[in-house]
C-alpha positions in Angstrom: -18.3 -3.2 -29.0 -16.7 -0.1 -30.4 -13.5 -0.9 -32.4 -11.3 1.3 -30.3 -8.1 0.4 -32.3 -9.7 1.6 -35.5 -10.5 4.9 -33.9 -6.9 5.1 -32.5 -5.5 4.5 -36.0 -7.7 7.2 -37.4 -6.6 9.6 -34.6 -2.9 8.9 -35.2 -3.4 9.8 -38.9 -5.1 13.1 -38.3 -2.1 15.2 -37.2 0.8 15.4 -34.7 -1.5 16.2 -31.9 -3.6 13.2 -32.6 -0.4 11.1 -32.7 0.4 12.3 -29.1 -3.0 11.1 -27.9 -2.7 7.8 -29.8 0.7 7.2 -28.3 -0.8 7.7 -24.8 -3.5 5.1 -25.6 -0.8 2.6 -26.8 1.2 3.2 -23.6 -1.7 2.6 -21.2 -3.4 -0.2 -23.2 -0.2 -2.4 -22.8 -1.2 -4.6 -25.7 -4.7 -5.2 -24.5 -7.0 -5.1 -27.6 -9.7 -2.4 -27.7 -8.7 -1.1 -24.3 -11.1 1.5 -22.9 -9.2 4.1 -20.9 -10.5 4.8 -17.4 -10.8 8.2 -15.8 -7.6 7.5 -14.0 -5.8 7.0 -17.3 -7.4 10.2 -18.8 -6.5 12.3 -15.8 -2.9 11.1 -15.7 -2.5 11.8 -19.4 -4.0 15.3 -19.3 -2.7 16.4 -15.9 0.7 14.6 -15.5 2.0 13.2 -18.8 1.0 16.0 -21.1 2.6 18.8 -19.0 5.8 16.7 -19.0 5.7 16.3 -22.7 5.2 20.1 -23.1 8.3 20.8 -21.0 10.4 18.0 -22.6 9.1 17.0 -26.1 10.3 13.6 -27.4 13.0 13.8 -30.0 10.7 12.5 -32.7 8.0 15.1 -32.0 9.8 18.4 -31.6 8.3 21.0 -31.8 5.5 19.6 -29.6 2.0 20.6 -30.7 0.3 23.3 -28.6 -1.6 21.8 -25.7 -4.9 23.3 -26.9 -4.6 21.2 -30.1 -3.7 18.1 -28.2 -6.7 18.5 -25.9 -9.0 19.1 -28.8 -7.8 15.8 -30.4 -8.3 14.0 -27.1 -11.8 15.3 -26.8 -12.5 14.2 -30.4 -11.2 10.7 -29.6 -13.5 10.3 -26.6 -16.5 11.7 -28.4 -16.0 9.1 -31.1 -15.9 6.4 -28.4 -19.1 7.8 -26.9 -17.4 8.9 -23.7 -18.7 12.4 -23.2 -17.4 12.7 -19.6 -13.9 12.2 -20.7 -14.3 14.7 -23.5 -15.7 17.2 -21.0 -12.7 16.5 -18.7 -10.4 17.4 -21.7 -12.1 20.8 -22.1 -12.6 21.5 -18.4 -11.2 24.4 -16.4 -9.1 22.2 -14.2 -7.3 20.8 -17.3 -6.7 24.3 -18.7 -5.3 25.5 -15.3 -2.8 22.7 -15.1 -1.7 22.9 -18.7 -1.3 26.6 -18.6 1.1 26.0 -15.7 3.0 23.2 -17.4 6.2 25.4 -17.7 6.4 25.3 -13.9 7.0 21.6 -13.0 6.5 22.1 -9.2 3.3 24.2 -9.5 1.9 22.0 -12.2 2.5 18.9 -10.1 0.8 20.6 -7.1 -2.2 21.3 -9.2 -2.2 17.7 -10.5 -2.1 16.3 -6.9 -5.0 18.6 -5.8 -7.1 17.8 -8.8 -6.5 14.1 -8.5 -7.4 14.1 -4.9 -10.6 16.0 -5.6 -11.6 13.6 -8.3 -12.0 10.9 -5.6 -11.0 8.0 -7.8 -7.7 7.2 -6.2 -7.5 4.2 -3.8 -8.2 5.7 -0.3 -5.3 5.7 2.2 -7.5 3.7 4.7 -6.6 0.6 2.7 -3.1 0.9 4.2 -1.4 -0.5 1.1 1.8 1.0 -0.2 1.4 1.0 -4.0 4.6 0.2 -5.8 6.0 2.2 -8.7 6.6 -1.0 -10.6 3.6 -3.2 -9.6 3.1 -6.8 -10.4 0.2 -7.8 -12.6 -2.2 -8.6 -9.7 -1.4 -5.3 -8.0 -1.9 -3.4 -11.2 -5.2 -5.2 -11.8 -6.4 -4.4 -8.3 -5.5 -0.8 -8.5 -7.3 -0.4 -11.8 -10.4 -2.2 -10.5 -10.5 0.1 -7.4 -10.2 3.3 -9.5 -12.9 2.1 -11.9 -15.2 1.1 -9.1 -14.8 4.5 -7.5 -15.3 6.2 -10.8 -18.6 4.4 -11.5 -19.9 5.1 -8.1 -19.1 8.9 -8.3 -20.3 9.2 -11.9 -23.7 7.6 -11.0 -24.2 9.9 -8.0 -24.0 7.0 -5.5 -20.8 8.4 -3.9 -19.6 11.8 -2.9 -15.9 12.1 -4.0 -15.1 13.7 -0.7 -16.7 11.0 1.5 -13.6 9.1 2.7 -15.5 6.4 4.7 -17.7 5.5 1.7 -14.8 5.6 -0.7 -13.1 3.1 1.6 -16.1 0.9 1.7 -16.2 0.8 -2.1 -12.5 0.0 -2.3 -12.8 -2.8 0.3 -15.7 -4.3 -1.7 -13.3 -4.6 -4.6 -10.6 -6.2 -2.4 -13.0 -8.7 -1.1 -14.4 -9.8 -4.5 -12.9 -12.6 -6.6 -12.0 -11.6 -10.1 -13.5 -13.6 -13.0 -12.0 -17.1 -13.1 -10.8 -17.1 -9.5 -12.1 -18.3 -6.2 -9.6 -16.2 -4.2 -10.3 -12.5 -3.7 -8.3 -9.8 -5.3 -6.7 -9.0 -1.9 -5.6 -12.6 -1.5 -4.2 -12.8 -5.0 -2.2 -9.6 -4.4 -1.0 -10.8 -1.0 0.4 -13.9 -2.6 2.2 -11.7 -5.2 3.5 -9.4 -2.5 4.8 -12.3 -0.4 6.7 -13.7 -3.3 8.2 -10.2 -3.9 9.1 -9.9 -0.3 10.9 -13.2 -0.4 12.6 -12.2 -3.7 14.0 -8.9 -2.3 15.2 -10.4 1.0 18.9 -10.6 1.3 18.7 -13.5 3.6 18.1 -17.2 2.6 16.9 -17.8 6.2 14.2 -15.2 5.9 13.1 -16.5 2.5 12.7 -20.0 4.0 10.8 -18.7 7.0 8.4 -16.7 4.7 7.7 -19.8 2.6 6.8 -21.8 5.7 4.7 -19.1 7.3 2.8 -18.0 4.1 -0.1 -20.5 4.4 -0.9 -19.1 7.9 -0.5 -15.4 6.7 -2.8 -16.1 3.8 -5.7 -17.5 5.9 -8.6 -15.1 6.8 -8.0 -13.4 10.1 -10.4 -14.8 12.7 -10.2 -11.8 15.1 -13.3 -11.9 17.3 -14.5 -8.8 19.0 -13.8 -10.4 22.4 -10.2 -11.2 21.6 -9.6 -7.8 20.0 -11.0 -5.9 22.9 -9.2 -8.0 25.5 -5.9 -7.7 23.7 -6.0 -3.9 23.1 -7.6 -2.7 26.3 -4.5 -2.4 28.5 -2.6 -0.3 25.8 -5.7 1.7 25.0 -6.1 2.7 28.7 -2.5 3.9 28.8 -2.9 5.9 25.6 -6.1 7.4 26.8 -4.7 8.4 30.2 -1.3 9.4 28.9 0.3 7.5 31.7 0.4 4.0 33.2 2.9 1.3 34.1 6.4 2.4 32.8 6.9 -0.6 30.5 3.5 -0.1 28.8 4.0 3.6 28.5 7.4 2.9 26.9 5.7 0.6 24.4 3.1 3.2 23.6 5.9 5.7 22.9 7.8 3.2 20.7 4.5 2.7 18.7 4.2 6.4 18.2 1.0 6.7 20.2 2.4 8.8 23.1 5.1 11.5 23.2 6.2 12.5 26.7 2.8 11.7 28.1 0.8 13.4 25.4 -1.2 11.6 22.8 0.1 11.9 19.3 -2.1 12.3 16.2 -1.7 8.6 15.7 -2.6 8.0 19.3 -5.8 10.0 18.9 -6.7 8.1 15.7 -6.3 4.6 17.1 -8.5 5.3 20.1 -11.4 5.7 17.8 -11.6 1.9 17.2 -9.9 -1.2 18.6 -9.1 -2.5 15.1 -7.0 0.6 14.4 -5.1 0.1 17.7 -4.6 -3.6 16.8 -3.1 -2.6 13.4 -0.8 -0.1 15.1 0.5 -2.8 17.4 1.0 -5.2 14.5 2.7 -2.4 12.4 4.9 -1.4 15.3 6.2 -4.9 16.0 6.6 -5.8 12.4 8.5 -2.6 11.4 10.1 -0.9 14.5 11.7 2.5 14.0 15.1 1.2 15.2 16.9 -0.2 12.1 18.4 -3.3 13.9 15.0 -4.1 15.5 13.3 -3.7 12.1 15.8 -6.1 10.6 15.1 -8.7 13.3 11.4 -8.2 13.4 10.3 -10.0 10.3 12.2 -13.3 10.9 11.3 -13.1 14.6 7.6 -12.9 13.9 7.8 -15.8 11.5 9.7 -17.9 14.0 7.2 -17.1 16.7 4.3 -18.2 14.5 6.0 -21.4 13.6 7.1 -22.4 17.1 5.0 -23.8 19.9 7.2 -22.3 22.6 10.0 -19.8 22.6 13.6 -21.0 22.5 15.6 -17.9 23.1 19.0 -19.5 22.2 17.6 -20.7 18.9 16.1 -17.3 18.1 19.5 -15.7 18.8 21.3 -18.1 16.6 18.9 -17.8 13.7 18.9 -14.0 13.9 22.7 -14.0 14.0 22.6 -15.9 10.7 20.1 -13.4 9.3 22.3 -10.5 10.2 25.3 -12.2 8.7 23.4 -13.0 5.4 22.3 -9.4 5.0 25.8 -8.0 5.7 24.9 -6.4 9.0 27.4 -8.6 10.9 30.7 -10.1 9.7 30.2 -13.4 11.5 27.1 -15.7 11.5 27.2 -16.4 15.2 25.2 -14.8 18.1 26.4 -11.4 19.3 25.6 -9.1 22.2 23.8 -6.8 19.7 21.5 -9.5 18.6 20.8 -10.6 22.1 20.0 -7.1 23.2 17.7 -6.4 20.3 15.9 -9.7 20.8 15.5 -9.2 24.5 14.0 -5.8 24.1 11.6 -7.0 21.4 10.4 -10.0 23.5 10.0 -7.8 26.6 7.9 -5.3 24.7 5.8 -8.1 23.1 5.1 -9.5 26.6 4.2 -6.0 27.9 1.8 -5.5 25.0 0.1 -8.9 25.5 1.6 -10.5 22.4 3.6 -13.0 24.4 2.8 -14.9 27.6 5.0 -14.4 30.6 8.7 -15.3 30.2 9.7 -18.8 31.2 10.1 -22.3 29.9 6.7 -22.3 28.1 6.5 -18.7 26.8 4.6 -18.5 23.6 2.4 -16.2 21.5 -1.0 -15.5 23.0 -4.0 -16.0 20.9 -4.1 -12.3 20.4 -0.4 -12.2 19.8 -0.6 -14.8 17.0 -2.9 -12.6 15.1 -0.7 -9.6 15.8 2.3 -11.5 14.3 0.4 -12.7 11.2 -1.0 -9.3 10.6 2.5 -7.8 11.0 4.0 -10.1 8.4 1.2 -9.3 6.1 1.8 -5.6 6.7 5.4 -5.9 5.8 4.4 -7.4 2.4 1.4 -5.1 1.7 2.8 -1.8 2.9 6.2 -1.8 1.4 8.8 -4.2 0.1 12.1 -4.4 2.1 15.2 -4.0 0.0 
């Protein structure tokens, strides 16, 4: 294996421009010996970090070397490491265009965003994961693995960078594969990390306890059969397709952002293309409602519904009252009219959408609804951490 660190040391000794490139390597290598940069690393250095350094040179390197010299040193570095694609990227027209616009931060960033999208190596949005600015080690490893897998497929000619469906298939393949030394998949490892983070950022001890208890169920593979999926989504799909139907179901479709005054929204059009997309919209909608109070109640409610055999409304009201108190939303820990109203509306909408059985002494999650609830909790962890 090439002694990358020896080349980096040689690079740093060449001149100030070489020192800039070497500093970039040390930054992204994060103490990993002989780290080989990915295309994602190279693009971010050339198109994002270097323009920032040109605008605001570090105190110990002022004046900053001209970008042309820095790019030449970067190309030399990658040629020494037998990485001609990266050297060509350094000398490419796209890099020149972005660096020539470095003095204009807005335009430079716009060019960076366009070039990064066109490269095709970023995780596709179809994964429906919100990537954190400060990721945990498992998230960081998964993000890196996805960008490298996309890079390999594009570089080999197996994948068109503009083919979103095939990009998604490559990324999903990475999620479903266990990394070396593990039996769990990368997605399962990241979910465990995100669930721990969700607990850690919750302002409610009650919510933290509920998440600990429900996590084993959330982590299990989702056994969503086509029959169950189609049966569960069909009533809502019909209303979204027709733009009208029973008022309670129409109201649910509007709350989920699928209808707007009887007209299908862009999201409504999207989810009609496949039942899985509609199922995910239902799970997202009940896990993270638009209304702030309903959103605060949704996560503990879903967890309690998963853990309970039947629904005890008084117990749910009491527990949600404690959650609202622990998070500072209410001054007292007892039940309130606000909590009762929020809970009643959520339960009614869940019944309408087929998530809950009919109200009564033995009301519970349907088989479809249990999967909605578990997917919703998973979505709250994977698509953004609540503060």
